[in-house]
N, C-alpha and C positions, 0 to 999 in steps of 0.2 A: 299235487303240490309240486312246485318246481324245486329243484335242488339248489340250495344257496351255498356259496362258498364262503367259509369263514377263515380268518387269519389263524393259523395253527398256534402261534405264540399267544394270541388272545385266549384261545380255547384251553390252553394249558393253565391259564390263570383263573378261569371262570369258577372252577370247583375249588373252594378254599379248604374244606375239610369234611370228612364224613361225620355224621352225627350218630353217636352210639349211646342210646338211652333206652329206658324201658319202653317208651312209646314208639320209638323208631324200630325196636326189635319186634314189637307186636304188629306193627304195620308191615314189616318185612315178611313175617310168617304168614299173615292173613292174605295179603294182596301182592306178594312178590315185588315189593317196592323197596328202594334204597333211599335213605335221606342224606342230603348233603347241605352244608353251609355254602352259599354261593355269593358272588359279588353283588352289591346293591343294584348295579345297572345291568345285570345279566338277563337276557331274554330266554324264553322257553326253548326257542330253536337253538340258541347257543348252548344251553345246558344239555339238550339232547345230543347235539353234535360232539360236545366235550366228553360225555359219558361213553358214547359209541367209539370215539377215537382212543380214549385212555384205557378202557376196559374191554374193548372188542366184543361188545354185546349189542343186541338189538333192543331198542327202547320202544315201548308201546305208547307211553304218554308221560307228560311232566306237569305236576301241579306245583304252584309256588305260593308261599306264605310269607308275608312281611310281618315281623314281630317287633313292636316298638320296645326300645330299651327302658328298663325301669329306673326310676330315680331312687338312689340309695344314699343313706347318711353314713359318713365315716367320721365319727366323733362330732365335732362342731361343723365340719364342712359337708356340703351336699355334693354328691357325685352322680354321674349318670352312666348306665351301661350302654354299650353300642346297640344300635338297631341291627337286627339279624334278618337275613333273607334265607329261607329254607326252601329246598326243592325236593319234592317227593317224586322220584323217578320210578315209574312202573315199567318193569321189564316184560318182554313178550314171553308166553308160555314156553318152558324148556330152557330159558336163559337163566343163568345164575351168576351172582356177583358175590365173591367172598372177601369181605373186608377185615376179617379177624386175623388173617395171616396164617391160619392153619392149613396144612396140606390136605388136599382132598383124597 
């Protein structure tokens, strides 16, 4: 596969936030994967490049899930949550990503 050059400013915006939940923690323990909320138009290659650039780790693979926002009621008015695009980033064996902020 050829190496594709991405705009570094764009890569810094691709990862919106890490997702810390019970499911994300179970996935992290089981398959050495980290979960991120990413931009709606982010590609797998952009996500891989962004994680490698920001965290200095080697990425094995990227899986992406699009979750539709739920419709919720707020009293009489009806609102809608935003659609979310999640990326499950699997790291190569021996690589580690610590998002909790604890010193190793």
